[in-house]
LOPA-785949 format. One record per residue: residue number from 1; residue in three letters; x negated, y negated, z negated of N, C-alpha, C, O in turn. Coordinates in Angstrom, 2 decimals, always signed. Last residue first. Layout:
<recs>
@n: NUM; res: ALA; n.east: X; n.north: Y; n.up: Z; ca.east: X; ca.north: Y; ca.up: Z; c.east: X; c.north: Y; c.up: Z; o.east: X; o.north: Y; o.up: Z
...
</recs>
This chain:
<recs>
@n: 103; res: UNK; n.east: +34.49; n.north: +4.60; n.up: -47.39; ca.east: +35.10; ca.north: +3.88; ca.up: -48.52; c.east: +34.92; c.north: +4.63; c.up: -49.81; o.east: +35.37; o.north: +4.17; o.up: -50.86
@n: 102; res: UNK; n.east: +31.86; n.north: +4.21; n.up: -45.12; ca.east: +32.72; ca.north: +5.11; ca.up: -45.88; c.east: +33.24; c.north: +4.36; c.up: -47.11; o.east: +32.52; o.north: +3.60; o.up: -47.76
@n: 101; res: UNK; n.east: +31.75; n.north: +2.31; n.up: -42.17; ca.east: +31.44; ca.north: +2.44; ca.up: -43.58; c.east: +32.40; c.north: +3.39; c.up: -44.25; o.east: +33.60; o.north: +3.38; o.up: -43.98
@n: 100; res: UNK; n.east: +30.77; n.north: +3.55; n.up: -39.00; ca.east: +31.81; ca.north: +3.01; ca.up: -39.88; c.east: +31.40; c.north: +3.25; c.up: -41.33; o.east: +30.78; o.north: +4.26; o.up: -41.67
@n: 99; res: UNK; n.east: +28.58; n.north: +2.57; n.up: -36.47; ca.east: +28.83; ca.north: +3.39; ca.up: -37.64; c.east: +29.87; c.north: +2.74; c.up: -38.53; o.east: +29.85; o.north: +1.53; o.up: -38.77
@n: 98; res: UNK; n.east: +29.75; n.north: +1.98; n.up: -33.15; ca.east: +29.09; ca.north: +1.50; ca.up: -34.37; c.east: +29.48; c.north: +2.39; c.up: -35.56; o.east: +30.60; o.north: +2.90; o.up: -35.62
@n: 97; res: UNK; n.east: +29.17; n.north: +4.41; n.up: -30.64; ca.east: +30.13; ca.north: +3.64; ca.up: -31.43; c.east: +29.41; c.north: +3.17; c.up: -32.69; o.east: +28.57; o.north: +3.89; o.up: -33.23
@n: 96; res: UNK; n.east: +26.78; n.north: +4.00; n.up: -28.06; ca.east: +27.26; ca.north: +4.68; ca.up: -29.26; c.east: +28.24; c.north: +3.77; c.up: -30.00; o.east: +28.13; o.north: +2.55; o.up: -29.97
@n: 95; res: UNK; n.east: +27.12; n.north: +4.00; n.up: -24.59; ca.east: +26.96; ca.north: +3.19; ca.up: -25.80; c.east: +27.54; c.north: +3.95; c.up: -26.99; o.east: +28.65; o.north: +4.49; o.up: -26.92
@n: 94; res: UNK; n.east: +25.37; n.north: +6.23; n.up: -22.52; ca.east: +26.64; ca.north: +5.82; ca.up: -23.12; c.east: +26.37; c.north: +5.06; c.up: -24.41; o.east: +25.50; o.north: +5.43; o.up: -25.20
@n: 93; res: UNK; n.east: +23.44; n.north: +5.71; n.up: -19.83; ca.east: +23.36; ca.north: +5.84; ca.up: -21.27; c.east: +24.67; c.north: +5.33; c.up: -21.86; o.east: +25.02; o.north: +4.16; o.up: -21.72
@n: 92; res: UNK; n.east: +22.74; n.north: +7.27; n.up: -16.90; ca.east: +23.74; ca.north: +6.44; ca.up: -17.57; c.east: +23.67; c.north: +6.73; c.up: -19.06; o.east: +23.83; o.north: +7.87; o.up: -19.49
@n: 91; res: UNK; n.east: +19.66; n.north: +7.07; n.up: -15.23; ca.east: +20.56; ca.north: +7.82; ca.up: -16.11; c.east: +21.50; c.north: +6.87; c.up: -16.85; o.east: +21.09; o.north: +5.82; o.up: -17.34
@n: 90; res: UNK; n.east: +19.60; n.north: +5.89; n.up: -11.93; ca.east: +19.22; ca.north: +5.67; ca.up: -13.32; c.east: +20.18; c.north: +6.45; c.up: -14.21; o.east: +21.38; o.north: +6.49; o.up: -13.95
@n: 89; res: UNK; n.east: +18.80; n.north: +7.83; n.up: -9.15; ca.east: +19.83; ca.north: +7.16; ca.up: -9.94; c.east: +19.34; c.north: +7.03; c.up: -11.37; o.east: +18.74; o.north: +7.95; o.up: -11.92
@n: 88; res: UNK; n.east: +16.39; n.north: +7.16; n.up: -6.77; ca.east: +16.74; ca.north: +7.94; ca.up: -7.94; c.east: +17.76; c.north: +7.15; c.up: -8.74; o.east: +17.60; o.north: +5.95; o.up: -8.96
@n: 87; res: UNK; n.east: +15.54; n.north: +7.33; n.up: -3.60; ca.east: +16.43; ca.north: +6.58; ca.up: -4.47; c.east: +16.84; c.north: +7.49; c.up: -5.61; o.east: +17.56; o.north: +8.47; o.up: -5.41
@n: 86; res: UNK; n.east: +12.74; n.north: +7.05; n.up: -1.89; ca.east: +13.40; ca.north: +7.99; ca.up: -2.78; c.east: +14.25; c.north: +7.18; c.up: -3.74; o.east: +13.73; o.north: +6.45; o.up: -4.59
@n: 85; res: UNK; n.east: +11.91; n.north: +6.52; n.up: +1.44; ca.east: +12.37; ca.north: +5.93; ca.up: +0.19; c.east: +13.06; c.north: +7.01; c.up: -0.64; o.east: +13.88; o.north: +7.78; o.up: -0.13
@n: 84; res: UNK; n.east: +11.25; n.north: +7.32; n.up: +3.88; ca.east: +10.48; ca.north: +7.91; ca.up: +2.79; c.east: +10.88; c.north: +7.34; c.up: +1.45; o.east: +10.26; o.north: +7.64; o.up: +0.43
@n: 83; res: UNK; n.east: +13.74; n.north: +8.18; n.up: +6.26; ca.east: +13.12; ca.north: +7.17; ca.up: +5.41; c.east: +12.42; c.north: +7.84; c.up: +4.25; o.east: +12.93; o.north: +8.81; o.up: +3.68
@n: 82; res: UNK; n.east: +12.94; n.north: +10.60; n.up: +8.78; ca.east: +13.81; ca.north: +10.07; ca.up: +7.74; c.east: +13.03; c.north: +9.08; c.up: +6.88; o.east: +11.81; o.north: +9.16; o.up: +6.80
@n: 81; res: UNK; n.east: +12.16; n.north: +10.23; n.up: +12.17; ca.east: +11.65; ca.north: +10.47; ca.up: +10.82; c.east: +12.61; c.north: +9.84; c.up: +9.82; o.east: +13.05; o.north: +8.71; o.up: +9.99
@n: 80; res: UNK; n.east: +12.68; n.north: +9.87; n.up: +14.86; ca.east: +13.63; ca.north: +10.60; ca.up: +14.04; c.east: +13.15; c.north: +10.94; c.up: +12.65; o.east: +13.68; o.north: +11.85; o.up: +12.02
@n: 79; res: UNK; n.east: +11.24; n.north: +8.23; n.up: +16.44; ca.east: +10.88; ca.north: +9.65; ca.up: +16.50; c.east: +11.78; c.north: +10.49; c.up: +15.59; o.east: +11.64; o.north: +11.72; o.up: +15.56
@n: 78; res: UNK; n.east: +12.33; n.north: +5.77; n.up: +15.83; ca.east: +12.47; ca.north: +6.27; ca.up: +17.20; c.east: +12.17; c.north: +7.77; c.up: +17.29; o.east: +12.76; o.north: +8.48; o.up: +18.10
@n: 77; res: UNK; n.east: +11.47; n.north: +5.52; n.up: +13.19; ca.east: +12.91; ca.north: +5.62; ca.up: +13.48; c.east: +13.15; c.north: +6.19; c.up: +14.86; o.east: +14.06; o.north: +7.00; o.up: +15.06
@n: 76; res: UNK; n.east: +8.73; n.north: +5.30; n.up: +13.57; ca.east: +9.27; ca.north: +6.40; ca.up: +12.79; c.east: +10.74; c.north: +6.61; c.up: +13.08; o.east: +11.21; o.north: +7.75; o.up: +13.21
@n: 75; res: UNK; n.east: +8.62; n.north: +2.91; n.up: +14.99; ca.east: +8.13; ca.north: +4.13; ca.up: +15.61; c.east: +8.67; c.north: +5.36; c.up: +14.89; o.east: +9.03; o.north: +6.36; o.up: +15.52
@n: 74; res: UNK; n.east: +9.62; n.north: +1.16; n.up: +13.06; ca.east: +10.32; ca.north: +1.30; ca.up: +14.34; c.east: +9.91; c.north: +2.59; c.up: +15.04; o.east: +10.75; o.north: +3.29; o.up: +15.61
@n: 73; res: UNK; n.east: +7.66; n.north: +1.43; n.up: +11.10; ca.east: +9.04; ca.north: +1.82; ca.up: +10.80; c.east: +9.84; c.north: +2.03; c.up: +12.07; o.east: +10.64; o.north: +2.96; o.up: +12.17
@n: 72; res: UNK; n.east: +5.45; n.north: +0.39; n.up: +12.45; ca.east: +5.43; ca.north: +1.78; ca.up: +12.00; c.east: +6.84; c.north: +2.28; c.up: +11.71; o.east: +7.19; o.north: +3.41; o.up: +12.05
@n: 71; res: UNK; n.east: +6.28; n.north: -2.25; n.up: +12.78; ca.east: +6.04; ca.north: -1.41; ca.up: +13.96; c.east: +6.04; c.north: +0.07; c.up: +13.60; o.east: +6.57; o.north: +0.90; o.up: +14.34
@n: 70; res: UNK; n.east: +6.40; n.north: -3.04; n.up: +10.10; ca.east: +7.60; ca.north: -3.10; ca.up: +10.93; c.east: +7.45; c.north: -2.21; c.up: +12.16; o.east: +8.38; o.north: -1.49; o.up: +12.54
@n: 69; res: UNK; n.east: +3.77; n.north: -2.77; n.up: +9.32; ca.east: +4.78; ca.north: -1.94; ca.up: +8.68; c.east: +6.06; c.north: -1.90; c.up: +9.50; o.east: +6.72; o.north: -0.86; o.up: +9.60
@n: 68; res: UNK; n.east: +2.59; n.north: -4.75; n.up: +10.93; ca.east: +2.20; ca.north: -3.35; ca.up: +11.09; c.east: +3.24; c.north: -2.41; c.up: +10.49; o.east: +3.56; o.north: -1.37; o.up: +11.07
@n: 67; res: UNK; n.east: +3.87; n.north: -7.05; n.up: +9.89; ca.east: +4.03; ca.north: -6.70; ca.up: +11.30; c.east: +3.70; c.north: -5.22; c.up: +11.54; o.east: +4.42; o.north: -4.52; o.up: +12.25
@n: 66; res: UNK; n.east: +2.93; n.north: -7.05; n.up: +7.27; ca.east: +4.37; ca.north: -6.96; ca.up: +7.53; c.east: +4.63; c.north: -6.52; c.up: +8.96; o.east: +5.51; o.north: -5.70; o.up: +9.21
@n: 65; res: UNK; n.east: +0.21; n.north: -7.40; n.up: +7.77; ca.east: +0.68; ca.north: -6.21; ca.up: +7.08; c.east: +2.16; c.north: -5.98; c.up: +7.34; o.east: +2.59; o.north: -4.86; o.up: +7.61
@n: 64; res: UNK; n.east: +0.23; n.north: -9.92; n.up: +8.88; ca.east: -0.20; ca.north: -8.79; ca.up: +9.71; c.east: +0.27; c.north: -7.49; c.up: +9.09; o.east: +0.68; o.north: -6.57; o.up: +9.80
@n: 63; res: UNK; n.east: +1.02; n.north: -11.34; n.up: +6.64; ca.east: +1.90; ca.north: -11.32; ca.up: +7.81; c.east: +1.52; c.north: -10.19; c.up: +8.76; o.east: +2.39; o.north: -9.58; o.up: +9.38
@n: 62; res: UNK; n.east: -1.15; n.north: -10.98; n.up: +4.94; ca.east: +0.14; ca.north: -10.41; ca.up: +4.56; c.east: +1.11; c.north: -10.37; c.up: +5.73; o.east: +1.95; o.north: -9.47; o.up: +5.81
@n: 61; res: UNK; n.east: -4.22; n.north: -9.98; n.up: +6.53; ca.east: -3.27; ca.north: -11.01; ca.up: +6.11; c.east: -1.92; c.north: -10.38; c.up: +5.82; o.east: -1.58; o.north: -9.35; o.up: +6.41
@n: 60; res: UNK; n.east: -6.56; n.north: -7.62; n.up: +5.17; ca.east: -5.72; ca.north: -8.11; ca.up: +6.27; c.east: -4.73; c.north: -9.11; c.up: +5.68; o.east: -4.44; o.north: -9.09; o.up: +4.49
@n: 59; res: UNK; n.east: -7.95; n.north: -7.75; n.up: +2.81; ca.east: -8.66; ca.north: -7.29; ca.up: +4.01; c.east: -7.89; c.north: -7.72; c.up: +5.25; o.east: -8.48; o.north: -8.13; o.up: +6.25
@n: 58; res: UNK; n.east: -6.82; n.north: -8.29; n.up: +0.38; ca.east: -7.19; ca.north: -9.42; ca.up: +1.22; c.east: -7.96; c.north: -9.03; c.up: +2.47; o.east: -8.55; o.north: -9.89; o.up: +3.13
@n: 57; res: UNK; n.east: -5.78; n.north: -6.36; n.up: -1.19; ca.east: -7.20; ca.north: -6.63; ca.up: -1.37; c.east: -7.69; c.north: -7.78; c.up: -0.50; o.east: -8.84; o.north: -8.21; o.up: -0.62
@n: 56; res: UNK; n.east: -3.19; n.north: -6.31; n.up: -0.18; ca.east: -3.39; ca.north: -6.71; ca.up: -1.56; c.east: -4.85; c.north: -7.09; c.up: -1.81; o.east: -5.13; o.north: -8.03; o.up: -2.55
@n: 55; res: UNK; n.east: -3.60; n.north: -5.31; n.up: +2.38; ca.east: -3.08; ca.north: -6.66; ca.up: +2.22; c.east: -3.33; c.north: -7.18; c.up: +0.81; o.east: -3.66; o.north: -8.35; o.up: +0.63
@n: 54; res: UNK; n.east: -4.50; n.north: -2.74; n.up: +1.77; ca.east: -5.36; ca.north: -3.64; ca.up: +2.53; c.east: -4.90; c.north: -5.09; c.up: +2.38; o.east: -5.73; o.north: -6.00; o.up: +2.26
@n: 53; res: UNK; n.east: -2.25; n.north: -1.69; n.up: +0.43; ca.east: -3.53; ca.north: -1.81; ca.up: -0.26; c.east: -4.44; c.north: -2.81; c.up: +0.44; o.east: -5.08; o.north: -3.64; o.up: -0.21
@n: 52; res: UNK; n.east: -0.33; n.north: -1.73; n.up: +2.50; ca.east: -0.12; ca.north: -2.53; ca.up: +1.29; c.east: -1.43; c.north: -2.74; c.up: +0.54; o.east: -1.69; o.north: -3.84; o.up: +0.05
@n: 51; res: UNK; n.east: -1.50; n.north: +0.09; n.up: +4.27; ca.east: -1.27; ca.north: -1.29; ca.up: +4.70; c.east: -1.11; c.north: -2.20; c.up: +3.49; o.east: -1.67; o.north: -3.29; o.up: +3.44
@n: 50; res: UNK; n.east: -1.44; n.north: +2.42; n.up: +2.72; ca.east: -2.73; ca.north: +1.86; ca.up: +3.13; c.east: -2.59; c.north: +0.41; c.up: +3.58; o.east: -3.47; o.north: -0.41; o.up: +3.31
@n: 49; res: UNK; n.east: +1.37; n.north: +2.77; n.up: +2.48; ca.east: +0.53; ca.north: +2.61; ca.up: +1.30; c.east: -0.80; c.north: +1.95; c.up: +1.66; o.east: -1.24; o.north: +1.02; o.up: +0.98
@n: 48; res: UNK; n.east: +2.12; n.north: +3.16; n.up: +5.13; ca.east: +2.66; ca.north: +2.03; ca.up: +4.38; c.east: +1.80; c.north: +1.73; c.up: +3.16; o.east: +1.54; o.north: +0.57; o.up: +2.84
@n: 47; res: UNK; n.east: +0.72; n.north: +5.51; n.up: +5.68; ca.east: +0.35; ca.north: +4.30; ca.up: +6.40; c.east: +0.91; c.north: +3.07; c.up: +5.69; o.east: +0.24; o.north: +2.03; o.up: +5.65
@n: 46; res: UNK; n.east: +2.04; n.north: +7.29; n.up: +3.92; ca.east: +0.60; ca.north: +7.04; ca.up: +3.79; c.east: +0.20; c.north: +5.74; c.up: +4.48; o.east: -0.58; o.north: +4.96; o.up: +3.93
@n: 45; res: UNK; n.east: +4.62; n.north: +7.33; n.up: +4.94; ca.east: +4.40; ca.north: +6.84; ca.up: +3.58; c.east: +2.93; c.north: +6.48; c.up: +3.36; o.east: +2.62; o.north: +5.49; o.up: +2.70
@n: 44; res: UNK; n.east: +4.01; n.north: +8.47; n.up: +7.42; ca.east: +4.63; ca.north: +7.14; ca.up: +7.35; c.east: +4.44; c.north: +6.53; c.up: +5.97; o.east: +4.12; o.north: +5.35; o.up: +5.85
@n: 43; res: UNK; n.east: +3.05; n.north: +10.94; n.up: +6.75; ca.east: +2.11; ca.north: +9.99; ca.up: +7.34; c.east: +2.67; c.north: +8.58; c.up: +7.33; o.east: +1.93; o.north: +7.60; o.up: +7.24
@n: 42; res: UNK; n.east: +5.48; n.north: +12.00; n.up: +5.74; ca.east: +4.29; ca.north: +11.92; ca.up: +4.88; c.east: +3.30; c.north: +10.89; c.up: +5.44; o.east: +2.76; o.north: +10.08; o.up: +4.69
@n: 41; res: UNK; n.east: +7.26; n.north: +11.91; n.up: +7.90; ca.east: +7.54; ca.north: +11.10; ca.up: +6.71; c.east: +6.32; c.north: +10.95; c.up: +5.81; o.east: +6.13; o.north: +9.91; o.up: +5.19
@n: 40; res: UNK; n.east: +5.42; n.north: +11.50; n.up: +11.00; ca.east: +6.29; ca.north: +12.24; ca.up: +10.09; c.east: +6.42; c.north: +11.44; c.up: +8.80; o.east: +5.76; o.north: +10.41; o.up: +8.64
@n: 39; res: UNK; n.east: +4.03; n.north: +11.16; n.up: +14.14; ca.east: +4.78; ca.north: +10.48; ca.up: +13.09; c.east: +5.66; c.north: +11.44; c.up: +12.29; o.east: +6.53; o.north: +12.11; o.up: +12.84
@n: 38; res: UNK; n.east: +1.09; n.north: +11.81; n.up: +15.26; ca.east: +2.25; ca.north: +12.64; ca.up: +14.90; c.east: +3.02; c.north: +11.98; c.up: +13.77; o.east: +2.72; o.north: +12.19; o.up: +12.60
@n: 37; res: UNK; n.east: -0.40; n.north: +9.59; n.up: +16.13; ca.east: -0.51; ca.north: +10.86; ca.up: +16.83; c.east: +0.66; c.north: +11.79; c.up: +16.51; o.east: +1.17; o.north: +12.47; o.up: +17.41
@n: 36; res: UNK; n.east: +0.23; n.north: +7.53; n.up: +14.38; ca.east: +0.57; ca.north: +7.36; ca.up: +15.80; c.east: +0.49; c.north: +8.68; c.up: +16.56; o.east: +1.22; o.north: +8.88; o.up: +17.53
@n: 35; res: UNK; n.east: -0.74; n.north: +8.55; n.up: +11.96; ca.east: +0.69; ca.north: +8.30; ca.up: +12.12; c.east: +1.06; c.north: +8.19; c.up: +13.59; o.east: +2.11; o.north: +8.71; o.up: +14.00
@n: 34; res: UNK; n.east: -3.47; n.north: +8.63; n.up: +12.46; ca.east: -2.77; ca.north: +9.87; ca.up: +12.10; c.east: -1.27; c.north: +9.71; c.up: +12.29; o.east: -0.59; o.north: +10.63; o.up: +12.75
@n: 33; res: UNK; n.east: -3.95; n.north: +5.91; n.up: +12.90; ca.east: -4.16; ca.north: +6.87; ca.up: +13.98; c.east: -3.43; c.north: +8.18; c.up: +13.71; o.east: -2.84; o.north: +8.77; o.up: +14.61
@n: 32; res: UNK; n.east: -3.38; n.north: +4.85; n.up: +10.35; ca.east: -2.62; ca.north: +4.40; ca.up: +11.53; c.east: -2.75; c.north: +5.39; c.up: +12.69; o.east: -1.77; o.north: +5.68; o.up: +13.38
@n: 31; res: UNK; n.east: -5.31; n.north: +6.16; n.up: +8.79; ca.east: -3.89; ca.north: +6.39; ca.up: +8.53; c.east: -3.03; c.north: +5.98; c.up: +9.73; o.east: -2.08; o.north: +6.68; o.up: +10.08
@n: 30; res: UNK; n.east: -7.64; n.north: +5.06; n.up: +9.93; ca.east: -7.41; ca.north: +6.51; ca.up: +9.95; c.east: -5.94; c.north: +6.83; c.up: +9.74; o.east: -5.38; o.north: +7.69; o.up: +10.44
@n: 29; res: UNK; n.east: -7.31; n.north: +2.35; n.up: +9.33; ca.east: -7.35; ca.north: +2.80; ca.up: +10.72; c.east: -7.07; c.north: +4.29; c.up: +10.83; o.east: -6.35; o.north: +4.72; o.up: +11.73
@n: 28; res: UNK; n.east: -7.43; n.north: +2.52; n.up: +6.51; ca.east: -6.24; ca.north: +1.98; ca.up: +7.17; c.east: -6.19; c.north: +2.46; c.up: +8.62; o.east: -5.14; o.north: +2.91; o.up: +9.10
@n: 27; res: UNK; n.east: -10.00; n.north: +3.45; n.up: +6.11; ca.east: -8.88; ca.north: +4.28; ca.up: +5.67; c.east: -7.57; c.north: +3.82; c.up: +6.30; o.east: -6.70; o.north: +4.63; o.up: +6.61
@n: 26; res: UNK; n.east: -11.41; n.north: +1.25; n.up: +7.18; ca.east: -11.55; ca.north: +2.58; ca.up: +7.78; c.east: -10.38; c.north: +3.47; c.up: +7.38; o.east: -9.82; o.north: +4.17; o.up: +8.22
@n: 25; res: UNK; n.east: -10.69; n.north: -0.83; n.up: +5.46; ca.east: -10.35; ca.north: -0.91; ca.up: +6.88; c.east: -10.38; c.north: +0.46; c.up: +7.53; o.east: -9.51; o.north: +0.80; o.up: +8.33
@n: 24; res: UNK; n.east: -11.84; n.north: +0.15; n.up: +3.09; ca.east: -10.40; ca.north: -0.08; ca.up: +3.16; c.east: -9.94; c.north: -0.14; c.up: +4.61; o.east: -8.91; o.north: +0.44; o.up: +4.95
@n: 23; res: UNK; n.east: -14.53; n.north: +0.17; n.up: +3.80; ca.east: -13.87; ca.north: +1.42; ca.up: +3.41; c.east: -12.35; c.north: +1.28; c.up: +3.52; o.east: -11.67; o.north: +2.19; o.up: +4.00
@n: 22; res: UNK; n.east: -14.94; n.north: -2.55; n.up: +4.24; ca.east: -15.08; ca.north: -1.63; ca.up: +5.38; c.east: -14.45; c.north: -0.28; c.up: +5.06; o.east: -13.88; o.north: +0.36; o.up: +5.94
@n: 21; res: UNK; n.east: -14.56; n.north: -3.58; n.up: +1.66; ca.east: -13.64; ca.north: -3.95; ca.up: +2.73; c.east: -13.73; c.north: -2.99; c.up: +3.91; o.east: -12.71; o.north: -2.65; o.up: +4.51
@n: 20; res: UNK; n.east: -16.76; n.north: -2.43; n.up: +0.32; ca.east: -15.39; ca.north: -2.14; ca.up: -0.12; c.east: -14.39; c.north: -2.44; c.up: +0.99; o.east: -13.47; o.north: -1.66; o.up: +1.23
@n: 19; res: UNK; n.east: -18.85; n.north: -3.63; n.up: +1.76; ca.east: -18.72; ca.north: -2.16; ca.up: +1.73; c.east: -17.30; c.north: -1.77; c.up: +1.35; o.east: -16.71; o.north: -0.89; o.up: +1.97
@n: 18; res: UNK; n.east: -18.38; n.north: -6.30; n.up: +1.19; ca.east: -18.31; ca.north: -5.85; ca.up: +2.58; c.east: -18.19; c.north: -4.34; c.up: +2.66; o.east: -17.49; o.north: -3.82; o.up: +3.53
@n: 17; res: UNK; n.east: -18.75; n.north: -6.34; n.up: -1.58; ca.east: -17.44; ca.north: -6.66; ca.up: -1.03; c.east: -17.31; c.north: -6.16; c.up: +0.40; o.east: -16.26; o.north: -5.65; o.up: +0.79
@n: 16; res: UNK; n.east: -21.47; n.north: -5.75; n.up: -1.77; ca.east: -20.49; ca.north: -4.86; ca.up: -2.39; c.east: -19.10; c.north: -5.07; c.up: -1.77; o.east: -18.38; o.north: -4.12; o.up: -1.48
@n: 15; res: UNK; n.east: -22.49; n.north: -8.02; n.up: -0.44; ca.east: -22.74; ca.north: -6.69; ca.up: +0.09; c.east: -21.73; c.north: -5.68; c.up: -0.46; o.east: -21.19; o.north: -4.87; o.up: +0.28
@n: 14; res: UNK; n.east: -21.70; n.north: -10.06; n.up: -2.14; ca.east: -21.20; ca.north: -10.05; ca.up: -0.76; c.east: -21.38; c.north: -8.67; c.up: -0.14; o.east: -20.51; o.north: -8.20; o.up: +0.60
@n: 13; res: UNK; n.east: -23.19; n.north: -9.40; n.up: -4.41; ca.east: -21.73; ca.north: -9.40; ca.up: -4.48; c.east: -21.13; c.north: -9.32; c.up: -3.07; o.east: -20.17; o.north: -8.58; o.up: -2.85
@n: 12; res: UNK; n.east: -25.84; n.north: -9.76; n.up: -3.45; ca.east: -25.39; ca.north: -8.47; ca.up: -3.97; c.east: -23.86; c.north: -8.36; c.up: -3.94; o.east: -23.32; o.north: -7.35; o.up: -3.50
@n: 11; res: UNK; n.east: -25.75; n.north: -12.48; n.up: -2.76; ca.east: -26.09; ca.north: -11.48; ca.up: -1.74; c.east: -25.59; c.north: -10.11; c.up: -2.18; o.east: -25.00; o.north: -9.37; o.up: -1.39
@n: 10; res: UNK; n.east: -25.23; n.north: -13.62; n.up: -5.24; ca.east: -24.23; ca.north: -13.75; ca.up: -4.17; c.east: -24.49; c.north: -12.74; c.up: -3.06; o.east: -23.54; o.north: -12.20; o.up: -2.48
@n: 9; res: UNK; n.east: -27.64; n.north: -13.09; n.up: -6.55; ca.east: -26.41; ca.north: -12.44; ca.up: -7.00; c.east: -25.35; c.north: -12.49; c.up: -5.91; o.east: -24.63; o.north: -11.51; o.up: -5.69
@n: 8; res: UNK; n.east: -29.32; n.north: -14.79; n.up: -5.14; ca.east: -29.59; ca.north: -13.34; ca.up: -5.11; c.east: -28.33; c.north: -12.58; c.up: -5.51; o.east: -27.99; o.north: -11.56; o.up: -4.92
@n: 7; res: UNK; n.east: -28.21; n.north: -17.22; n.up: -5.88; ca.east: -28.15; ca.north: -16.83; ca.up: -4.47; c.east: -28.41; c.north: -15.33; c.up: -4.31; o.east: -27.81; o.north: -14.68; o.up: -3.46
@n: 6; res: UNK; n.east: -28.87; n.north: -17.27; n.up: -8.56; ca.east: -27.45; ca.north: -17.23; ca.up: -8.19; c.east: -27.27; c.north: -16.81; c.up: -6.73; o.east: -26.30; o.north: -16.14; o.up: -6.38
@n: 5; res: UNK; n.east: -31.72; n.north: -17.43; n.up: -8.38; ca.east: -31.05; ca.north: -16.29; ca.up: -9.01; c.east: -29.59; c.north: -16.17; c.up: -8.60; o.east: -29.12; o.north: -15.06; o.up: -8.32
@n: 4; res: UNK; n.east: -33.37; n.north: -18.37; n.up: -5.39; ca.east: -32.60; ca.north: -18.75; ca.up: -6.57; c.east: -31.80; c.north: -17.55; c.up: -7.07; o.east: -31.27; o.north: -16.77; o.up: -6.28
@n: 3; res: UNK; n.east: -34.25; n.north: -17.14; n.up: -3.09; ca.east: -35.19; ca.north: -17.33; ca.up: -4.19; c.east: -34.44; c.north: -17.59; c.up: -5.49; o.east: -34.82; o.north: -17.10; o.up: -6.56
@n: 2; res: UNK; n.east: -33.24; n.north: -14.77; n.up: -0.58; ca.east: -33.00; ca.north: -15.93; ca.up: -1.46; c.east: -33.99; c.north: -15.96; c.up: -2.62; o.east: -34.48; o.north: -14.92; o.up: -3.06
@n: 1; res: UNK; n.east: -35.05; n.north: -13.90; n.up: +2.31; ca.east: -34.54; ca.north: -13.53; ca.up: +1.00; c.east: -34.34; c.north: -14.79; c.up: +0.16; o.east: -35.13; o.north: -15.72; o.up: +0.19
</recs>
């Protein structure tokens, strides 16, 4: 056991981080397994989300995240899953005419 106060804190912080990282890894693995067993658009979106979260938190490297997403997309395309991208058109706002002064 550490004696110095800062070392005690580091032990606590490291433990919290390891728990958080293991939860993130577990959810990522679960999403990957669910997608590999039955690829559909919902599981594809879920796996992309989990990969992004893991990369953002530093659990996996960004290049590994890109590689996993690329493989998932290829598998989804091969199985005929439609893209999960939702393209929404921006509403067109018409410019108002400037107000005219009354004489």
